[in-house]
C-alpha positions in Angstrom: -1.5 -19.6 -24.5 -1.9 -23.2 -23.2 -4.9 -25.3 -24.0 -7.7 -25.2 -21.5 -6.2 -27.3 -18.7 -9.3 -28.0 -16.5 -7.6 -26.9 -13.3 -9.9 -28.7 -10.9 -9.5 -32.1 -12.6 -5.7 -31.7 -12.6 -5.8 -30.6 -8.9 -7.7 -33.8 -7.9 -5.1 -36.0 -9.8 -2.2 -34.1 -8.2 -3.6 -34.6 -4.7 -3.8 -38.3 -5.4 -0.3 -38.6 -6.8 1.3 -36.5 -4.0 -0.8 -38.2 -1.2 -2.2 -34.8 -0.1 -5.9 -34.5 1.0 -7.9 -32.1 -1.1 -8.5 -28.7 0.3 -12.2 -27.9 -0.4 -11.5 -24.1 -0.5 -8.8 -24.6 -3.3 -11.1 -27.0 -5.1 -13.9 -24.5 -5.1 -11.7 -21.6 -6.4 -10.3 -23.8 -9.2 -13.8 -24.9 -10.3 -14.8 -21.2 -10.5 -11.6 -20.5 -12.5 -12.4 -23.3 -15.0 -15.8 -21.6 -15.7 -14.2 -18.1 -16.2 -13.5 -18.4 -19.9 -14.1 -14.7 -20.8 -11.4 -13.3 -18.5 -9.1 -16.3 -19.0 -8.5 -15.7 -22.7 -8.2 -11.9 -22.5 -6.1 -10.6 -19.6 -5.6 -13.6 -17.3 -6.9 -14.2 -13.8 -5.9 -14.0 -10.2 -6.7 -17.0 -8.0 -8.1 -15.5 -4.8 -7.2 -17.9 -2.0 -7.2 -15.4 0.9 -7.9 -17.2 4.1 -9.9 -14.4 5.7 -12.9 -12.2 4.8 -15.3 -15.0 3.9 -18.9 -15.2 5.1 -18.3 -18.9 5.9 -14.9 -20.0 7.3 -12.6 -21.7 4.8 -9.9 -24.3 5.2 -6.7 -22.2 5.0 -4.0 -23.1 2.6 -1.1 -25.1 4.1 2.4 -25.8 2.9 1.2 -29.2 1.5 -1.7 -27.6 -0.2 0.6 -25.1 -1.9 2.9 -27.9 -3.2 -0.1 -29.4 -5.0 -1.3 -26.1 -6.3 2.0 -25.0 -7.7 2.4 -28.3 -9.5 -1.0 -27.8 -11.1 -0.3 -24.3 -12.1 3.2 -25.1 -13.4 2.3 -24.7 -17.2 -0.8 -22.6 -16.8 -0.3 -19.4 -18.8 -3.6 -17.6 -18.0 -3.1 -17.5 -14.2 -1.2 -14.2 -13.7 -1.9 -13.6 -10.0 -1.9 -15.6 -6.7 -3.6 -14.1 -3.6 -2.5 -16.2 -0.6 -2.9 -13.8 2.2 -4.0 -14.8 5.7 -3.1 -18.4 5.3 -0.7 -20.7 7.3 2.3 -20.9 5.0 5.7 -21.2 6.6 9.3 -21.4 5.2 8.4 -24.9 3.8 5.7 -23.2 1.7 8.1 -20.5 0.7 10.2 -23.3 -0.9 7.3 -24.2 -3.2 6.7 -20.5 -3.9 10.4 -20.1 -4.9 10.3 -23.1 -7.2 7.1 -21.8 -8.9 8.7 -18.3 -9.4 11.7 -20.0 -11.0 9.7 -22.1 -13.4 6.6 -20.0 -14.1 6.8 -17.3 -16.8 3.4 -15.6 -16.4 2.9 -14.7 -12.7 2.8 -10.9 -12.2 1.1 -10.6 -8.8 1.9 -12.5 -5.6 0.3 -11.7 -2.2 1.8 -13.6 0.7 0.5 -11.1 3.3 0.3 -12.3 7.0 1.5 -15.8 6.7 4.3 -17.3 8.9 7.2 -17.0 6.5 10.5 -16.1 8.2 14.1 -15.3 7.3 15.0 -18.6 5.5 11.7 -18.5 3.5 12.5 -14.9 2.5 15.9 -16.0 1.3 14.4 -18.7 -0.9 11.9 -16.3 -2.5 14.6 -13.7 -3.1 16.9 -16.2 -4.8 14.1 -17.1 -7.2 13.6 -13.4 -7.9 17.2 -13.1 -9.0 16.2 -14.9 -12.1 12.5 -14.2 -12.4 11.6 -11.7 -15.1 7.8 -11.5 -14.9 6.7 -10.7 -11.3 5.6 -7.1 -11.0 4.1 -6.9 -7.5 5.1 -8.8 -4.4 3.4 -8.4 -1.0 5.2 -9.8 2.0 3.3 -7.7 4.6 3.3 -9.1 8.1 5.8 -12.0 7.6 8.4 -11.6 10.3 11.5 -11.9 8.0 13.5 -9.6 10.2 16.6 -7.5 9.4 18.4 -10.4 7.8 15.4 -11.2 5.5 15.3 -7.5 4.6 19.0 -7.6 3.6 18.2 -10.4 1.2 15.6 -8.2 -0.5 18.0 -5.3 -0.6 20.5 -7.5 -2.5 17.8 -8.7 -4.8 16.9 -5.2 -5.8 20.4 -4.8 -7.2 19.8 -7.6 -9.6 16.1 -7.8 -10.4 15.0 -5.3 -13.0 11.3 -6.3 -13.3 9.7 -5.9 -9.9 7.6 -2.6 -9.8 6.0 -2.8 -6.4 7.3 -4.3 -3.2 5.5 -4.3 0.2 7.7 -5.1 3.2 5.4 -3.4 5.8 5.2 -5.0 9.3 8.1 -7.4 8.5 10.2 -6.4 11.5 12.8 -4.7 9.3 15.8 -3.2 11.1 17.9 -0.1 10.6 20.6 -2.0 8.7 18.3 -3.4 6.0 16.4 -0.1 5.7 19.6 1.7 4.9 20.6 -1.1 2.5 17.3 -0.9 0.7 17.5 2.9 0.4 21.0 2.7 -0.9 20.0 0.1 -3.5 17.1 2.2 -4.7 19.5 5.0 -5.6 20.4 2.8 -8.6 17.3 0.6 -9.1 15.2 1.9 -12.1 12.3 -0.5 -12.0 10.7 -0.2 -8.5 7.9 2.3 -8.6 6.3 1.7 -5.2 7.7 0.5 -1.9 6.2 0.0 1.5 8.6 0.1 4.5 5.9 0.5 7.2 6.6 -0.3 10.9 10.2 -1.3 11.1 11.8 -2.1 14.5 14.1 0.9 15.2 16.0 1.3 18.4 17.6 4.7 17.7 16.1 8.1 18.0 18.7 9.6 15.6 16.6 9.1 12.4 19.7 7.8 10.5 17.3 5.9 8.1 15.6 9.1 7.0 19.0 10.6 6.0 19.6 7.6 3.7 16.0 7.7 2.4 16.5 11.4 1.6 19.7 10.7 -0.3 17.8 8.0 -2.3 15.0 10.4 -3.1 17.5 12.9 -4.5 18.9 10.4 -6.9 16.0 8.1 -7.7 13.9 9.1 -10.7 11.5 6.2 -10.9 9.9 5.8 -7.5 6.3 7.0 -7.5 4.9 5.8 -4.2 6.7 5.6 -0.7 5.2 4.4 2.5 7.0 5.4 5.8 4.3 4.7 8.3 5.3 4.1 12.0 8.9 5.1 11.6 9.0 7.2 14.9 9.7 10.0 12.5 10.1 13.5 14.0 10.6 16.9 12.5 14.3 16.3 11.7 13.4 13.4 9.5 10.6 15.3 7.7 13.1 18.2 7.1 15.6 15.8 5.5 12.8 14.3 3.2 11.6 17.8 2.2 15.2 18.9 1.3 15.5 15.8 -1.0 12.0 16.3 -2.6 13.0 19.7 -3.9 15.2 17.8 -6.3 12.9 14.9 -6.9 10.4 15.0 -9.9 8.9 11.5 -9.7 7.3 10.9 -6.3 3.5 11.2 -6.4 2.4 9.5 -3.2 4.1 10.1 0.2 2.8 8.3 3.3 4.0 9.7 6.6 1.2 8.5 8.7 1.5 7.3 12.4 4.7 9.3 13.1 5.6 12.1 15.5 5.3 15.0 13.1 4.3 18.3 14.8 3.6 21.8 13.4 7.3 22.4 12.6 7.3 19.3 10.4 4.1 20.6 8.7 5.9 23.9 8.2 8.7 22.1 6.2 6.0 20.3 4.2 4.2 23.6 3.5 7.3 25.2 2.1 7.9 22.1 0.0 4.3 22.2 -1.4 4.9 25.8 -2.5 7.5 24.6 -5.0 6.8 20.9 -5.6 5.0 20.1 -8.8 4.8 16.3 -8.5 3.2 15.2 -5.2 -0.4 14.2 -5.6 -1.1 12.4 -2.3 0.1 13.4 1.1 -0.9 11.2 4.1 -0.3 12.8 7.5 -2.8 10.6 9.4 -2.2 10.1 13.1 0.5 12.7 13.7 0.2 16.0 15.7 0.4 19.0 13.4 -2.4 20.9 15.3 -3.8 24.2 14.1 -0.5 25.8 13.2 0.5 22.9 11.0 -2.9 22.9 9.2 -2.6 26.6 8.6 1.0 26.2 7.1 -0.4 23.5 4.7 -3.5 25.7 3.9 -1.4 28.7 2.9 0.7 26.6 0.5 -2.4 24.9 -1.0 -4.4 28.1 -1.3 -1.8 30.3 -3.0 0.9 28.1 -4.6 0.4 24.4 -5.0 -1.8 23.1 -7.9 -0.7 19.5 -8.1 -1.7 17.9 -4.7 -5.0 16.0 -5.1 -5.5 14.3 -1.8 -4.6 15.2 1.8 -5.3 13.3 5.0 -4.9 15.0 8.4 -7.0 12.5 10.3 -6.3 12.4 14.0 -3.9 15.3 14.2 -5.3 17.3 17.1 -6.5 20.0 14.7 -9.4 22.2 15.9 -11.8 24.5 14.1 -9.2 27.2 13.3 -7.0 24.8 11.3 -9.8 22.9 9.7 -11.6 26.0 8.5 -8.3 27.2 7.0 -8.1 23.9 5.0 -11.7 24.3 3.8 -10.8 27.9 2.7 -7.9 26.6 0.7 -10.2 24.3 -1.2 -12.2 27.3 -2.4 -9.3 28.7 -4.3 -7.5 25.4 -5.1 -9.5 23.4 -7.5 -7.0 20.5 -7.8 -7.3 19.4 -4.2 -10.2 17.0 -4.5 -9.9 14.5 -1.6 -9.6 15.6 2.0 -9.9 13.5 5.2 -10.4 15.2 8.6 -12.1 12.8 11.0 -10.5 12.4 14.5 -9.9 16.1 15.0 -11.9 18.6 17.0 -14.9 19.2 14.7 -16.4 22.3 16.2 -19.5 24.2 14.8 -17.4 26.4 12.4 -15.7 23.3 11.0 -19.1 21.6 10.5 -20.5 24.6 8.7 -17.4 25.0 6.5 -17.3 21.4 5.3 -21.1 21.3 5.0 -20.9 24.3 2.6 -18.1 22.7 0.6 -20.2 19.6 0.1 -23.5 21.4 -0.6 -22.0 23.7 -3.2 -20.5 20.7 -5.0 -16.9 21.8 -4.4 -16.2 18.7 -2.3 -17.9 15.5 -3.5 -19.4 13.3 -0.8 -17.3 10.3 -1.8 -14.1 12.3 -1.6 -14.1 12.9 2.1 -14.7 11.0 5.4 -17.4 13.2 6.8 -21.1 13.8 6.0 -23.1 16.7 7.3 -26.4 16.3 9.1 -28.6 18.7 11.0 -30.1 18.4 14.5 -32.2 21.3 16.1 -30.9 23.7 13.6 -27.2 22.9 14.2 -25.0 21.2 11.6 -22.9 18.2 12.7 -20.5 15.9 10.8 -20.8 12.1 10.8 -17.9 9.7 9.9 -17.9 7.9 6.6 -15.7 4.8 5.9 -13.7 6.6 3.2 -10.0 7.1 3.0 -6.8 6.7 1.1 -6.4 3.0 1.7 -9.0 1.6 4.0 -8.6 -1.8 2.5 -4.9 -2.2 3.1 -5.3 -5.1 5.6 -8.7 -6.4 4.5 -11.2 -6.4 1.6 -14.9 -6.8 1.9 -16.4 -10.3 1.4 -19.1 -8.9 -1.0 -19.3 -6.3 -3.7 -16.4 -4.8 -5.6 -13.0 -5.0 -3.9 -11.5 -2.0 -5.6 -13.9 0.6 -4.0 -12.6 4.0 -4.9 -14.4 5.7 -2.0 -12.5 3.6 0.5 -9.3 3.5 -1.5 -8.9 6.9 -3.0 -5.2 6.3 -3.6 -6.1 3.7 -6.2 -8.1 6.3 -8.2 -5.1 8.7 -8.2 -1.8 6.8 -8.1 -1.5 4.3 -11.0 0.8 1.9 -9.3 -1.1 1.5 -6.1 -2.7 -1.8 -7.1 -1.9 -4.7 -9.5 
């Protein structure tokens, strides 16, 4: 470990030598880090420089600020994480990030979510990752790197054998790079979690799902897969299910915000009857309706004993389907987390879930509804609980890793750094 470097003092000097005005937000965070001796000498610290979520507005980090910061952190062994989300970093800032990744040998976590890094910035970061052997988790969410930027990441995954979690959600990925990433992951043995949410696909043929399915048949290390907003229909779900009969590693499957109907749920129900690996299934914002919910209920009630969390939020399910899910929980003791808000919560549903909660079968922090009574009738109110409520934001007070709002963190080990 390096000797206590007094980060704030070094930052002031670096600003003077590089002719860059001090950023009071960075100065404040570094002062706090200087006082954090207990954490510093045990497991390292993450510098939290997120430009949003503060009670008082902060001066967001610019490319120039980042140049100074990386020069200060150059030989600092105890800084193992950098949270730079919601700032104004561009491709010029990515150049400083890349240089830091090449020279630093301790950084494990890097969050660049929702900056303005484009294709050329992505290329610089990827080239640095060809040689970097420490970074475990990279989050590029919301940077519009496009199909070409995604291709750079696909090529990097052929070389890098350290990275365990990569988030490329909302990055405007195209079909070509999705296929390339899926193909690369058939050989990559280090990536445990990947987020490919919201690509820009102009075909209804679901070719990408065919390639993802081939990858799942051959990959034995991937634990977590996010395929939200892929315009996925029942054909794509069927391909994935066929592959998952042969997969024994995937624990978390996110199929939210797609076009899955009852037929897709039927394929998933058949899979759950045999699958002994899946622990989390996110079907939020699809349209499985009552029939789909019943297919899942049958599998969960009689066969599956490994799924721990299920979200059917906003799936046009009415009382018949929701009551069948509550019935499945009476015989299936493994299913502990269930999310149902946004469906048609009739009186039977309210009674069924109220009973589950009152008997202790369903813990109040493991669902997104809470029973209350008016004039002798039971109703359900919404709770801010879910699998990953804090994907885009974290609260400005209290503990960030709130298990009630982020149940996936409590179940899947690789969901967070």
